[in-house]
MARBA-3410 file (N, C-alpha, C, O; in Angstrom, 1 decimal):
112
44.4,28.0,-98.1,43.4,28.0,-97.2,42.9,26.5,-97.0,42.5,26.1,-95.9 ~ 42.8,25.8,-98.1,42.3,24.4,-98.0,43.2,23.6,-97.1,42.8,22.9,-96.2 ~ 44.5,23.8,-97.3,45.5,23.2,-96.4,45.4,23.5,-94.9,45.6,22.7,-94.0 ~ 45.1,24.8,-94.6,44.9,25.2,-93.2,43.6,24.6,-92.7,43.6,24.1,-91.6 ~ 42.6,24.6,-93.5,41.4,24.0,-93.0,41.5,22.5,-92.8,41.0,22.0,-91.9
42.3,21.9,-93.7,42.5,20.5,-93.5,43.3,20.2,-92.3,43.1,19.2,-91.6 ~ 44.3,21.0,-91.9,45.2,20.9,-90.8,44.3,21.1,-89.6,44.4,20.3,-88.6 ~ 43.5,22.1,-89.6,42.6,22.4,-88.4,41.7,21.2,-88.2,41.6,20.8,-87.0 ~ 41.1,20.7,-89.1,40.2,19.6,-89.0,41.0,18.4,-88.4,40.6,17.7,-87.5 ~ 42.2,18.1,-89.0,43.0,17.0,-88.4,43.3,17.3,-87.0,43.3,16.4,-86.1
43.7,18.6,-86.6,44.0,18.9,-85.3,42.8,18.7,-84.3,43.0,18.2,-83.2 ~ 41.6,19.0,-84.8,40.4,18.9,-84.0,40.1,17.3,-83.8,39.7,16.9,-82.7 ~ 40.3,16.6,-84.9,40.1,15.1,-84.8,41.1,14.5,-83.8,40.7,13.7,-83.0 ~ 42.4,15.0,-83.9,43.4,14.5,-82.9,43.0,14.9,-81.5,43.0,14.0,-80.6 ~ 42.6,16.2,-81.3,42.2,16.6,-80.0,41.0,15.8,-79.4,40.9,15.5,-78.2
40.0,15.6,-80.3,38.8,14.9,-80.0,39.3,13.4,-79.6,38.8,12.9,-78.5 ~ 40.1,12.8,-80.3,40.6,11.4,-80.1,41.4,11.4,-78.7,41.2,10.5,-77.9 ~ 42.2,12.5,-78.6,43.0,12.6,-77.3,42.1,12.8,-76.1,42.4,12.2,-75.1 ~ 41.0,13.5,-76.1,40.1,13.8,-75.1,39.3,12.5,-74.8,38.9,12.2,-73.7 ~ 38.9,11.7,-75.9,38.3,10.4,-75.7,39.2,9.4,-74.9,38.8,8.7,-74.0
40.4,9.4,-75.3,41.3,8.4,-74.7,41.6,8.8,-73.2,41.7,8.0,-72.4 ~ 41.7,10.2,-72.9,41.9,10.7,-71.7,40.5,10.3,-70.8,40.6,9.8,-69.7 ~ 39.4,10.5,-71.4,38.2,10.1,-70.7,38.2,8.7,-70.4,38.0,8.3,-69.3 ~ 38.5,7.8,-71.4,38.5,6.4,-71.1,39.5,6.0,-70.0,39.2,5.1,-69.2 ~ 40.7,6.6,-70.1,41.7,6.3,-69.0,41.2,6.7,-67.6,41.4,6.0,-66.6
40.6,7.9,-67.6,40.0,8.4,-66.3,38.9,7.4,-65.8,38.8,7.0,-64.6 ~ 38.1,7.0,-66.7,37.0,6.1,-66.3,37.6,4.7,-65.9,37.1,4.2,-64.9 ~ 38.5,4.3,-66.6,39.2,3.0,-66.2,39.9,3.2,-64.9,40.0,2.2,-64.1 ~ 40.5,4.3,-64.6,41.0,4.6,-63.3,40.0,4.5,-62.2,40.3,3.9,-61.1 ~ 38.9,5.1,-62.4,37.8,5.1,-61.5,37.3,3.7,-61.2,37.0,3.3,-60.1
37.2,3.0,-62.3,36.7,1.5,-62.2,37.8,0.7,-61.3,37.4,-0.1,-60.5 ~ 39.0,0.9,-61.6,40.1,0.3,-60.8,40.0,0.6,-59.3,40.2,-0.2,-58.4 ~ 39.8,1.9,-59.1,39.8,2.4,-57.7,38.5,1.8,-57.0,38.6,1.3,-55.8 ~ 37.3,1.7,-57.7,36.2,1.1,-57.1,36.5,-0.4,-56.8,36.2,-0.9,-55.7 ~ 37.0,-1.1,-57.8,37.4,-2.5,-57.6,38.3,-2.7,-56.4,38.0,-3.7,-55.7
39.3,-1.9,-56.3,40.2,-2.0,-55.2,39.6,-1.8,-53.9,39.8,-2.6,-52.9 ~ 38.8,-0.7,-53.8,38.0,-0.5,-52.6,37.1,-1.7,-52.2,37.0,-2.0,-51.0 ~ 36.4,-2.3,-53.1,35.6,-3.5,-53.0,36.4,-4.6,-52.4,36.1,-5.3,-51.4 ~ 37.5,-4.9,-53.1,38.4,-5.9,-52.6,38.9,-5.7,-51.2,39.0,-6.6,-50.4 ~ 39.3,-4.4,-51.0,39.8,-4.0,-49.6,38.7,-4.3,-48.6,39.0,-4.9,-47.6
37.4,-3.9,-48.9,36.4,-4.0,-47.9,36.1,-5.6,-47.7,35.9,-6.0,-46.6 ~ 36.2,-6.3,-48.7,35.9,-7.8,-48.6,37.1,-8.4,-47.7,36.8,-9.1,-46.8 ~ 38.2,-8.0,-48.0,39.5,-8.6,-47.3,39.4,-8.2,-45.8,39.6,-9.1,-44.9 ~ 39.0,-6.9,-45.6,38.9,-6.4,-44.2,37.8,-7.2,-43.4,38.0,-7.7,-42.3 ~ 36.7,-7.4,-44.1,35.6,-8.1,-43.5,35.9,-9.6,-43.3,35.4,-10.2,-42.3
36.7,-10.2,-44.1,37.2,-11.5,-44.0,38.2,-11.6,-42.7,38.0,-12.5,-41.9 ~ 39.1,-10.7,-42.6,40.0,-10.6,-41.5,39.2,-10.5,-40.2,39.5,-11.2,-39.3 ~ 38.2,-9.5,-40.2,37.4,-9.2,-38.9,36.7,-10.6,-38.5,36.7,-10.9,-37.3 ~ 36.1,-11.3,-39.6,35.4,-12.5,-39.2,36.3,-13.6,-38.6,36.0,-14.3,-37.7 ~ 37.4,-13.6,-39.3,38.5,-14.6,-38.8,38.9,-14.3,-37.4,38.9,-15.2,-36.5
39.1,-13.0,-37.1,39.5,-12.6,-35.8,38.4,-12.9,-34.8,38.7,-13.4,-33.7 ~ 37.2,-12.5,-35.1,36.0,-12.9,-34.2,36.0,-14.3,-34.0,35.8,-14.7,-32.8 ~ 36.2,-15.1,-35.0,36.1,-16.6,-34.8,37.2,-17.1,-33.8,37.0,-17.9,-32.9 ~ 38.4,-16.5,-34.0,39.5,-16.9,-33.2,39.3,-16.4,-31.7,39.6,-17.1,-30.8 ~ 38.8,-15.2,-31.6,38.5,-14.7,-30.1,37.5,-15.6,-29.5,37.6,-15.9,-28.4
36.4,-15.9,-30.2,35.3,-16.8,-29.7,35.9,-18.1,-29.3,35.7,-18.6,-28.2 ~ 36.8,-18.7,-30.1,37.4,-20.0,-29.8,38.3,-19.8,-28.5,38.2,-20.6,-27.6 ~ 39.0,-18.8,-28.4,40.0,-18.5,-27.3,39.0,-18.3,-26.0,39.2,-18.9,-24.9 ~ 37.9,-17.6,-26.2,37.0,-17.4,-25.0,36.4,-18.8,-24.5,36.4,-19.1,-23.3 ~ 36.0,-19.5,-25.5,35.4,-20.9,-25.2,36.4,-21.7,-24.5,36.0,-22.3,-23.5
37.7,-21.7,-24.9,38.8,-22.5,-24.3,38.9,-22.0,-22.8,39.0,-22.8,-21.9 ~ 39.0,-20.7,-22.7,39.2,-20.1,-21.4,38.2,-20.5,-20.5,38.5,-20.9,-19.4 ~ 36.9,-20.3,-20.9,35.8,-20.7,-20.1,35.9,-22.2,-19.7,35.6,-22.6,-18.5 ~ 36.3,-23.0,-20.6,36.4,-24.5,-20.3,37.5,-24.7,-19.3,37.3,-25.5,-18.3 ~ 38.6,-24.1,-19.4,39.7,-24.3,-18.5,39.3,-23.7,-17.1,39.6,-24.3,-16.1
38.6,-22.6,-17.1,38.1,-22.0,-15.8,37.2,-23.0,-15.2,37.4,-23.3,-14.0 ~ 36.3,-23.6,-15.8,35.3,-24.6,-15.3,36.1,-25.7,-14.8,35.8,-26.3,-13.7 ~ 37.1,-26.2,-15.5,37.9,-27.4,-15.0,38.7,-27.0,-13.7,38.6,-27.7,-12.7 ~ 39.3,-25.8,-13.8,40.1,-25.4,-12.6,39.2,-25.2,-11.4,39.6,-25.5,-10.2 ~ 38.0,-24.7,-11.6,37.0,-24.5,-10.5,36.6,-25.9,-10.0,36.7,-26.1,-8.7
36.3,-26.8,-10.8,35.9,-28.2,-10.4,37.1,-28.7,-9.6,36.9,-29.3,-8.6 ~ 38.3,-28.6,-10.1,39.5,-29.2,-9.4,39.7,-28.5,-8.0,40.0,-29.2,-7.1 ~ 39.5,-27.2,-8.0,39.6,-26.4,-6.7,38.6,-26.9,-5.7,38.9,-27.1,-4.5 ~ 37.4,-27.2,-6.1,36.4,-27.7,-5.2,36.7,-29.0,-4.7,36.5,-29.3,-3.6 ~ 37.3,-29.9,-5.6,37.6,-31.2,-5.2,38.8,-31.2,-4.2,38.8,-31.9,-3.2
39.7,-30.3,-4.4,40.8,-30.1,-3.5,40.4,-29.6,-2.2,40.9,-30.0,-1.2 ~ 39.4,-28.7,-2.2,39.0,-28.1,-1.0,38.2,-29.1,-0.2,38.3,-29.2,1.0 ~ 37.3,-30.0,-0.9,36.6,-31.1,-0.2,37.7,-32.1,0.4,37.5,-32.7,1.5 ~ 38.7,-32.4,-0.3,39.7,-33.3,0.2,40.4,-32.7,1.5,40.7,-33.4,2.5 ~ 40.7,-31.5,1.4,41.4,-30.8,2.5,40.4,-30.7,3.7,40.8,-30.9,4.9
39.1,-30.5,3.4,38.2,-30.4,4.6,38.0,-31.8,5.2,38.1,-32.0,6.4 ~ 37.9,-32.8,4.4,37.9,-34.2,4.8,39.1,-34.6,5.8,39.0,-35.2,6.8 ~ 40.2,-34.1,5.2,41.5,-34.3,6.0,41.5,-33.6,7.3,41.9,-34.1,8.3 ~ 41.1,-32.4,7.3,40.9,-31.6,8.4,39.9,-32.2,9.5,40.2,-32.2,10.7 ~ 38.8,-32.6,9.0,37.8,-33.3,9.9,38.4,-34.6,10.4,38.2,-35.0,11.6
39.1,-35.3,9.7,39.7,-36.6,10.1,40.8,-36.3,11.2,40.8,-37.0,12.3 ~ 41.6,-35.3,11.0,42.6,-34.8,12.0,41.9,-34.4,13.3,42.4,-34.8,14.4 ~ 40.9,-33.6,13.2,40.1,-33.1,14.3,39.6,-34.3,15.1,39.7,-34.4,16.3 ~ 38.9,-35.3,14.3,38.3,-36.4,15.0,39.4,-37.3,15.7,39.2,-37.9,16.8 ~ 40.5,-37.5,15.1,41.6,-38.3,15.7,42.1,-37.5,17.0,42.4,-38.2,18.0
42.2,-36.2,17.0,42.7,-35.5,18.2,41.6,-35.7,19.3,42.0,-35.8,20.5 ~ 40.3,-35.6,18.9,39.4,-35.7,20.0,39.3,-37.1,20.5,39.1,-37.2,21.8 ~ 39.5,-38.2,19.7,39.4,-39.5,20.1,40.7,-39.9,20.8,40.7,-41.0,21.5 ~ 41.8,-39.2,20.8,43.1,-39.6,21.4,43.0,-39.7,22.9,43.8,-40.5,23.5 ~ 42.1,-38.9,23.5,42.1,-38.9,25.0,40.7,-38.8,25.4,39.8,-38.6,24.7
40.6,-39.0,26.6,39.3,-39.0,27.3,38.9,-37.5,27.4,39.6,-36.8,28.2 ~ 37.9,-37.1,26.8,37.6,-35.6,26.8,36.3,-35.2,27.4,35.3,-36.0,27.4 ~ 36.2,-34.1,27.8,34.9,-33.5,28.4,34.5,-32.5,27.3,35.2,-32.4,26.3 ~ 33.3,-31.9,27.4,32.8,-30.9,26.6,33.7,-29.8,26.4,33.9,-29.3,25.3 ~ 34.3,-29.4,27.6,35.2,-28.2,27.6,36.4,-28.6,26.7,36.9,-27.8,25.9
37.0,-29.9,26.9,38.1,-30.3,26.2,37.8,-30.4,24.7,38.7,-30.0,23.9 ~ 36.6,-30.8,24.3,36.2,-30.8,22.9,36.2,-29.3,22.2,36.8,-29.1,21.2 ~ 35.7,-28.4,23.0,35.8,-27.0,22.6,37.2,-26.4,22.4,37.5,-25.7,21.5 ~ 38.0,-26.9,23.4,39.4,-26.4,23.4,40.2,-27.0,22.1,40.9,-26.3,21.5 ~ 39.9,-28.3,21.9,40.6,-29.0,20.8,40.2,-28.3,19.5,41.0,-28.0,18.7
38.8,-28.1,19.3,38.3,-27.5,18.1,38.9,-26.1,17.9,39.4,-25.8,16.8 ~ 39.0,-25.3,19.1,39.5,-23.9,18.9,41.0,-24.0,18.5,41.4,-23.3,17.7 ~ 41.7,-24.9,19.1,43.1,-25.0,18.8,43.3,-25.4,17.4,44.2,-24.9,16.7 ~ 42.5,-26.3,16.9,42.6,-26.8,15.5,42.3,-25.8,14.5,43.0,-25.7,13.5 ~ 41.4,-24.9,14.7,41.0,-23.8,13.8,42.2,-22.6,13.9,42.4,-21.9,12.9
42.8,-22.6,15.0,43.9,-21.6,15.1,45.1,-22.0,14.3,45.8,-21.1,13.9 ~ 45.3,-23.3,14.2,46.4,-23.9,13.3,46.1,-23.6,11.9,46.8,-24.0,11.0
END
């Protein structure tokens, strides 16, 4: 009887030790999972911030290029208008013209 009681007590101690170890392993697993989730959240936030910064930089560059192209287009348009005005003036001055001739030259010029 004493041996059986001793064996039972040893078995209970082993079972208690086993349950404690299982509990510690489960808690360790939960801790690792929480830590992994935190790291994943931090990494995703970092990636999102980097992406936002890159997008903002790209948008700023695009806006600067658009402004430059707009300015160049205006310069080109002004040069073309000046050239057209010069051409029109030279056509008008090439000959002796009346008011009707001026109107005709202007109309012909804009048709071209």
